[in-house]
LOVEXRO-959480 format. One record per residue (C-alpha): x, y, z; residue in three letters. Coordinates in Angstrom, 2 decimals, padded with zeros to 5 digits, m for minus. Layout:
// LOVEXRO-959480
+---------+---------+---------+---------+
:       u :       v :       w : drentor :
+---------+---------+---------+---------+
:       X :       Y :       Z :     ALA :
...
+---------+---------+---------+---------+
//
This chain:
// LOVEXRO-959480
+---------+---------+---------+---------+
:       u :       v :       w : drentor :
+---------+---------+---------+---------+
:  232.21 : m143.46 : m104.39 :     MET :
:  234.24 : m143.17 : m101.29 :     THR :
:  234.88 : m139.14 : m100.02 :     THR :
:  238.07 : m138.90 : m098.20 :     ILE :
:  238.06 : m136.15 : m095.61 :     GLU :
:  241.43 : m134.35 : m095.12 :     LYS :
:  242.70 : m133.38 : m091.63 :     ASN :
:  244.65 : m130.39 : m092.41 :     ILE :
:  246.64 : m129.47 : m089.07 :     ASP :
:  249.38 : m126.23 : m089.47 :     ASN :
:  248.69 : m125.20 : m086.18 :     GLY :
:  246.34 : m122.15 : m087.21 :     VAL :
:  242.48 : m121.72 : m085.82 :     ASN :
:  240.84 : m120.57 : m089.21 :     VAL :
:  237.15 : m120.73 : m087.43 :     GLY :
:  238.73 : m117.99 : m084.96 :     ALA :
:  240.31 : m116.35 : m087.64 :     LEU :
:  237.21 : m116.02 : m089.82 :     LEU :
:  234.93 : m115.15 : m086.68 :     GLY :
:  237.22 : m112.27 : m086.04 :     ALA :
:  236.80 : m110.92 : m089.90 :     ARG :
:  233.18 : m111.27 : m089.44 :     ASP :
:  232.83 : m109.69 : m086.01 :     ALA :
:  234.93 : m106.58 : m087.43 :     LEU :
:  232.65 : m105.93 : m090.10 :     LYS :
:  229.98 : m105.59 : m087.62 :     GLU :
:  232.28 : m103.14 : m085.78 :     ALA :
:  234.92 : m101.57 : m087.98 :     PRO :
:  236.62 : m099.29 : m085.69 :     ALA :
:  237.72 : m102.38 : m083.39 :     ALA :
:  239.91 : m103.34 : m086.05 :     ALA :
:  242.24 : m100.00 : m085.37 :     ASN :
:  245.36 : m101.41 : m083.30 :     PHE :
:  248.36 : m099.50 : m082.03 :     THR :
:  251.45 : m101.42 : m081.41 :     TRP :
:  253.81 : m100.51 : m078.95 :     ARG :
:  257.48 : m100.73 : m077.85 :     ALA :
:  259.90 : m099.40 : m075.49 :     THR :
:  263.26 : m099.34 : m075.83 :     CYS :
:  265.99 : m098.49 : m073.20 :     GLU :
:  269.79 : m097.75 : m073.67 :     TRP :
:  271.88 : m100.34 : m071.79 :     VAL :
:  275.35 : m099.28 : m072.73 :     ASN :
:  277.39 : m098.43 : m075.84 :     GLY :
:  275.38 : m099.57 : m078.78 :     THR :
:  273.58 : m102.38 : m076.62 :     HIS :
:  269.88 : m101.18 : m075.69 :     SER :
:  266.76 : m103.31 : m074.60 :     ARG :
:  263.26 : m103.47 : m076.08 :     THR :
:  260.22 : m104.64 : m074.13 :     ALA :
:  256.70 : m105.34 : m075.61 :     PHE :
:  253.76 : m105.87 : m072.99 :     GLU :
:  250.52 : m104.00 : m074.13 :     SER :
:  249.02 : m102.66 : m077.01 :     PHE :
:  245.60 : m101.21 : m078.25 :     PHE :
:  243.27 : m103.25 : m080.13 :     GLY :
:  239.39 : m104.50 : m080.28 :     LEU :
:  238.47 : m101.15 : m078.63 :     GLY :
:  240.51 : m101.51 : m075.82 :     GLY :
:  243.87 : m101.80 : m073.97 :     GLU :
:  245.27 : m105.24 : m074.41 :     GLN :
:  248.20 : m107.05 : m072.93 :     HIS :
:  250.69 : m109.86 : m074.03 :     HIS :
:  250.90 : m112.81 : m071.69 :     ARG :
:  254.23 : m112.03 : m070.52 :     THR :
:  256.34 : m108.59 : m071.21 :     THR :
:  258.53 : m110.06 : m074.33 :     PHE :
:  262.16 : m108.52 : m074.43 :     THR :
:  264.92 : m108.40 : m076.72 :     PHE :
:  268.56 : m107.12 : m076.99 :     ASP :
:  270.31 : m105.44 : m079.88 :     ALA :
:  273.48 : m104.46 : m080.47 :     ASP :
:  276.19 : m104.18 : m083.18 :     HIS :
:  278.83 : m106.77 : m084.02 :     PRO :
:  282.41 : m106.42 : m082.88 :     GLU :
:  283.37 : m105.30 : m086.39 :     VAL :
:  281.67 : m102.04 : m085.59 :     PHE :
:  283.76 : m101.62 : m082.43 :     ALA :
:  280.64 : m102.82 : m080.34 :     SER :
:  280.20 : m106.04 : m077.95 :     GLU :
:  277.97 : m107.73 : m079.92 :     ASP :
:  275.39 : m108.30 : m077.18 :     ASN :
:  272.58 : m109.05 : m079.71 :     GLY :
:  271.49 : m108.88 : m083.32 :     PRO :
:  271.85 : m105.42 : m084.86 :     THR :
:  268.51 : m103.70 : m085.54 :     PRO :
:  268.45 : m104.08 : m089.08 :     VAL :
:  268.77 : m108.00 : m088.56 :     GLU :
:  265.36 : m107.82 : m086.38 :     PHE :
:  263.79 : m105.81 : m089.26 :     VAL :
:  264.59 : m109.23 : m091.35 :     LEU :
:  263.19 : m111.14 : m088.53 :     ALA :
:  260.07 : m109.30 : m088.68 :     GLY :
:  259.55 : m109.83 : m092.43 :     LEU :
:  260.41 : m113.61 : m092.18 :     ALA :
:  257.79 : m114.21 : m089.00 :     SER :
:  255.19 : m112.46 : m090.98 :     CYS :
:  255.37 : m114.08 : m094.40 :     LEU :
:  255.95 : m117.36 : m092.49 :     THR :
:  252.95 : m116.96 : m090.62 :     ALA :
:  251.09 : m116.02 : m093.38 :     GLY :
:  252.23 : m119.36 : m095.48 :     VAL :
:  250.98 : m121.18 : m092.59 :     ALA :
:  247.28 : m119.43 : m092.59 :     SER :
:  246.94 : m119.61 : m096.12 :     VAL :
:  248.09 : m123.26 : m096.40 :     ALA :
:  245.48 : m123.77 : m093.29 :     GLN :
:  242.56 : m122.00 : m095.51 :     MET :
:  243.42 : m123.73 : m098.43 :     ARG :
:  243.61 : m127.26 : m096.70 :     GLN :
:  247.24 : m127.93 : m097.75 :     ILE :
:  249.12 : m129.60 : m095.01 :     GLN :
:  252.71 : m128.30 : m094.25 :     LEU :
:  255.49 : m130.30 : m093.47 :     LYS :
:  258.51 : m127.66 : m093.40 :     SER :
:  258.70 : m123.87 : m094.06 :     VAL :
:  262.16 : m122.38 : m094.17 :     ARG :
:  262.50 : m118.84 : m095.11 :     ALA :
:  266.14 : m117.46 : m095.52 :     THR :
:  266.51 : m113.48 : m096.05 :     LEU :
:  269.35 : m111.23 : m097.13 :     GLU :
:  269.29 : m107.54 : m097.12 :     GLY :
:  272.36 : m105.80 : m098.79 :     GLY :
:  273.40 : m102.37 : m097.43 :     MET :
:  276.21 : m099.86 : m098.09 :     ASP :
:  277.29 : m098.98 : m094.47 :     ILE :
:  279.26 : m095.84 : m095.91 :     ARG :
:  275.77 : m094.10 : m095.74 :     GLY :
:  275.21 : m094.86 : m091.57 :     ILE :
:  278.95 : m094.05 : m091.40 :     LEU :
:  278.35 : m090.69 : m092.81 :     GLY :
:  280.95 : m091.31 : m095.21 :     MET :
:  278.70 : m090.38 : m098.28 :     ASP :
:  275.63 : m088.43 : m098.11 :     SER :
:  274.60 : m090.07 : m101.53 :     GLU :
:  274.54 : m093.46 : m100.34 :     VAL :
:  271.14 : m094.93 : m098.73 :     ARG :
:  271.22 : m095.43 : m094.76 :     ASN :
:  269.06 : m098.36 : m094.89 :     GLY :
:  268.55 : m101.80 : m096.98 :     PHE :
:  269.47 : m101.31 : m100.97 :     ASN :
:  267.27 : m104.52 : m101.35 :     GLY :
:  265.85 : m107.68 : m099.65 :     ILE :
:  265.75 : m111.20 : m100.94 :     LYS :
:  263.15 : m113.65 : m099.38 :     VAL :
:  263.48 : m117.54 : m100.46 :     ASN :
:  261.30 : m120.08 : m099.14 :     PHE :
:  261.85 : m123.49 : m099.10 :     ASP :
:  258.43 : m125.52 : m098.52 :     ILE :
:  257.73 : m128.73 : m098.28 :     ASP :
:  253.70 : m129.62 : m098.29 :     ALA :
:  251.18 : m131.52 : m099.83 :     ASP :
:  250.74 : m129.29 : m102.71 :     ALA :
:  252.16 : m128.84 : m106.16 :     THR :
:  254.76 : m126.26 : m106.91 :     LYS :
:  251.95 : m123.73 : m108.31 :     ASP :
:  249.87 : m124.18 : m105.28 :     GLU :
:  252.87 : m123.33 : m103.41 :     ILE :
:  253.74 : m120.33 : m105.10 :     ALA :
:  250.31 : m119.26 : m104.79 :     ALA :
:  250.32 : m119.63 : m101.09 :     ILE :
:  253.26 : m117.53 : m100.69 :     VAL :
:  251.94 : m114.71 : m103.12 :     ALA :
:  248.48 : m114.63 : m101.02 :     GLN :
:  250.85 : m114.16 : m097.73 :     SER :
:  252.87 : m111.48 : m099.20 :     GLN :
:  249.63 : m109.72 : m100.44 :     LYS :
:  248.32 : m109.52 : m096.79 :     ARG :
:  251.61 : m109.39 : m094.65 :     SER :
:  251.56 : m106.25 : m092.75 :     ALA :
:  255.39 : m106.02 : m092.40 :     VAL :
:  255.94 : m106.56 : m096.11 :     TYR :
:  253.54 : m103.69 : m096.48 :     ASP :
:  255.77 : m101.59 : m094.15 :     ILE :
:  259.09 : m102.47 : m095.75 :     ILE :
:  257.84 : m101.71 : m099.44 :     THR :
:  255.56 : m098.75 : m098.83 :     ASN :
:  256.69 : m095.50 : m097.09 :     PRO :
:  255.47 : m095.04 : m093.81 :     THR :
:  255.26 : m091.71 : m091.95 :     ASN :
:  257.34 : m091.55 : m088.97 :     VAL :
:  256.81 : m088.73 : m086.48 :     THR :
:  260.12 : m088.41 : m083.73 :     VAL :
:  259.71 : m086.19 : m080.77 :     THR :
:  261.85 : m085.61 : m077.66 :     VAL :
:  260.05 : m085.10 : m074.14 :     ALA :
+---------+---------+---------+---------+
//
């Protein structure tokens, strides 16, 4: 009987992930991370946010480069549409986190991905943010995530990969569970 070895490459370094998990068992305090963003107003509803450093693994860490993005509101809100809206960035964060999880879980389960596409929709009644109705929530009234995944796997295996990604997604947790937010003025 011949054994065929599968060469699965979804671009995820599983060995490094497992090594980090093992190292954190020995030093659990290193697992405490603080993520940072600095946002500056540009004009009108246009702002620019930068990501340069974060705290983790017991010390200060720096991205290879400072990442920036612009956010704004569309022209239908009497704005200049210089970037996606902040709520669209929330959808991007959720989509990116879940998609990264799909790739990682598939790699761990030795399933080769061919393509992964997540399409998200977040419904919102803007009467809340416009102050028209205090009974209307300011945020999303729901988010729908649809995955279209082509992989060397059954539908059940793909569904299990997505379920595990959802279970381990930090952004999914942030969106679906209350998070304490403290706002101060310097």
